[in-house]
C-alpha positions in Angstrom: -18.9 -13.7 -15.9 -20.5 -13.6 -12.4 -20.4 -10.2 -10.9 -21.5 -8.3 -7.8 -21.9 -4.6 -7.2 -21.1 -2.6 -4.1 -22.5 0.9 -3.6 -21.3 3.3 -0.9 -22.3 6.7 0.2 -19.8 7.2 3.1 -19.9 9.4 3.4 19.3 27.2 3.6 21.5 27.8 6.2 20.1 25.4 8.7 22.5 24.4 11.4 24.1 21.1 10.9 22.9 18.3 13.2 24.4 14.9 13.8 23.6 12.3 11.2 21.0 9.7 12.4 22.5 6.6 13.9 22.3 3.6 11.7 19.6 1.2 12.7 19.7 -2.6 12.8 19.1 -3.9 9.3 15.4 -5.0 8.8 14.6 -8.7 8.9 14.5 -10.1 5.4 11.1 -11.4 4.2 10.3 -13.6 1.3 9.2 -11.1 -1.4 10.4 -7.7 -0.3 14.0 -7.2 1.1 12.6 -4.2 3.0 9.5 -4.9 5.1 7.9 -1.7 6.4 5.3 -3.2 8.7 7.6 -5.9 10.2 10.3 -3.4 11.0 8.2 -0.5 12.4 4.9 -1.8 13.6 6.1 -1.9 17.2 7.1 1.7 17.2 4.9 3.9 14.9 6.7 7.0 16.2 9.7 5.9 14.2 8.0 7.3 11.1 7.9 10.8 12.5 11.4 10.6 14.0 12.8 9.6 10.6 11.0 12.5 8.8 12.7 15.0 11.2 16.1 13.5 10.2 15.4 13.6 6.5 17.4 16.9 5.7 20.6 15.3 6.9 19.8 12.0 5.3 19.6 13.7 1.9 23.3 14.6 2.3 24.3 11.0 2.9 25.6 8.6 0.3 22.8 6.7 -1.5 23.6 3.5 0.2 23.1 5.2 3.6 19.8 6.9 3.0 16.6 6.1 4.8 13.6 5.3 2.6 12.1 8.6 4.0 14.9 10.8 2.7 13.2 11.6 -0.6 9.8 12.3 1.0 8.8 15.9 1.6 7.9 16.5 5.3 4.6 17.9 4.2 3.4 14.5 3.2 4.3 13.0 6.6 2.0 15.3 8.6 -1.4 14.4 9.9 -2.8 17.9 9.0 -2.1 17.3 5.3 -4.0 14.1 5.1 -7.1 14.3 7.4 -9.3 16.4 5.1 -8.2 14.4 2.1 -9.1 11.1 3.8 -12.5 12.5 4.8 -13.2 13.4 1.2 -12.0 10.0 0.0 -14.4 8.3 2.4 -17.3 10.4 1.1 -16.6 9.3 -2.5 -18.5 6.0 -3.3 -16.2 3.2 -4.4 -18.8 1.6 -6.7 -16.9 -1.6 -6.5 -17.7 -4.5 -8.8 -15.9 -7.8 -8.9 -15.9 -10.5 -11.6 -14.4 -14.0 -11.6 -11.4 -14.3 -14.0 -11.6 -18.0 -14.8 -9.0 -17.5 -17.5 -6.5 -16.7 -14.9 -7.6 -19.1 -12.1 -5.9 -22.3 -11.1 -7.3 -25.4 -9.3 -8.0 -24.3 -5.8 -7.4 -20.6 -6.5 -9.8 -18.0 -7.6 -8.9 -14.7 -9.3 -11.2 -11.7 -9.1 -11.0 -8.6 -11.3 -12.0 -5.6 -9.2 -13.2 -2.4 -10.7 -13.8 0.7 -8.6 -13.5 4.4 -8.4 -10.7 6.2 -6.5 -11.1 9.2 -4.2 -11.7 11.5 -7.2 -13.8 9.2 -9.3 -10.9 7.9 -11.5 -11.4 4.2 -12.4 -9.0 1.6 -10.9 -8.8 -2.0 -12.0 -7.0 -4.7 -9.9 -6.6 -8.4 -9.7 -7.1 -10.3 -6.4 -5.9 -14.0 -6.3 -6.8 -16.1 -3.2 -6.9 -19.7 -2.2 -10.3 -21.4 -1.9 -9.0 -23.5 0.9 -8.3 -20.7 3.4 -10.9 -18.8 5.5 -11.5 -15.1 5.5 -9.1 -13.2 7.7 -6.1 -14.3 5.8 -3.0 -12.1 5.2 -3.1 -10.0 2.1 -0.3 -8.5 0.0 -0.9 -5.3 -1.9 1.5 -4.8 -4.8 1.9 -2.4 -7.7 2.4 -3.3 -11.4 3.0 -1.3 -14.6 -0.2 -2.4 -16.4 -3.0 -4.9 -15.8 -2.0 -7.0 -18.8 1.5 -7.5 -17.3 0.4 -8.0 -13.7 2.1 -11.2 -12.4 0.2 -13.0 -9.7 2.4 -14.3 -6.8 1.3 -17.9 -7.0 3.6 -19.1 -4.3 2.1 -16.7 -1.8 -1.4 -17.6 -2.8 -0.6 -21.3 -2.3 0.5 -20.5 1.2 -2.9 -18.9 2.0 -1.9 -15.2 1.4 -4.2 -13.1 -0.7 -2.4 -11.3 -3.6 -3.9 -8.0 -4.8 -2.0 -6.2 -7.6 -3.0 -3.1 -9.5 -1.5 -0.4 -11.7 -2.0 3.3 -11.0 -4.1 5.3 -13.5 -2.0 7.2 -15.9 -0.6 10.6 -14.8 -1.2 10.3 -11.1 0.8 12.6 -8.8 2.2 11.4 -5.4 -0.8 12.6 -3.4 -3.2 10.8 -5.7 -1.0 7.6 -5.7 -1.1 7.6 -1.9 -4.8 7.9 -1.8 -5.1 5.1 -4.4 -3.0 2.8 -2.3 -5.1 3.6 0.8 -8.3 3.0 -1.2 -7.0 -0.4 -2.4 -5.9 -1.3 1.1 -9.4 -0.7 2.4 -10.9 -2.7 -0.4 -8.6 -5.7 0.4 -9.4 -5.4 4.1 -13.1 -5.4 3.5 -13.0 -8.4 1.1 -10.8 -10.4 3.5 -12.5 -9.3 6.8 -9.3 -7.7 8.3 -8.2 -4.2 9.3 -6.7 -2.0 6.6 -3.5 -1.7 8.6 -3.1 -5.4 8.4 -2.7 -5.3 4.6 0.9 -5.8 3.7 2.4 -3.3 1.3 4.8 -5.3 -0.8 7.4 -4.1 -3.3 10.4 -5.6 -5.1 13.1 -3.0 -4.4 15.3 -2.3 -1.5 13.8 1.2 -1.0 10.0 1.3 -0.9 8.2 3.7 -3.2 7.1 7.0 -1.6 3.5 6.2 -1.9 4.0 3.0 0.2 6.0 4.9 2.8 3.3 7.5 3.2 0.4 5.1 3.1 2.1 2.9 5.7 2.4 5.9 7.9 -1.2 6.8 7.5 -2.4 3.3 8.2 -0.1 2.7 11.2 -1.0 6.0 12.8 -4.7 5.4 12.3 -5.4 8.6 10.4 -7.5 6.7 7.9 
């Protein structure tokens, strides 16, 4: 295997309020029926507005809930994340990458990425990308249950989109999962020469997982 190494030192009696008005349904995209960035990128303040309406949203029927309804407001505040993001940046990633020729296809390379998260926990991911597209391509960041079962999105790769998929280390709490997603978004951005906020957080369900909701907020607000 060919490998490279990267070292870094970078360092309840609340008064009832009106239920939030229903928004226009998000535009459908190919892989995720709910596209966070495409719906909210023009108005980042929407994240905070939705977090304020969460208590009422929790009393709505499941089909009417916003994706933010299950996210505690604490996790949507800048104050909670700033110190944690500073600490994450100070923790070296110790990124190594190896060619996975056993997974590659003609015109497509697959890299195995090994790195450390914000707390030194090892993370392993797969990155598939076309050899015929330049740096600066779009990148999808996706989750999987285990590295052995991670399925590469070959259709996206054939269209020039980088596909980065990884499983969380076992036993991660929500805070740690958010930081893992942010860490991987930055890795994908560095490898493809784009901004971290340009990395697309993709999922396969109608409601995005909490870690994607919060990580998207952090990225779009520029707290990272």
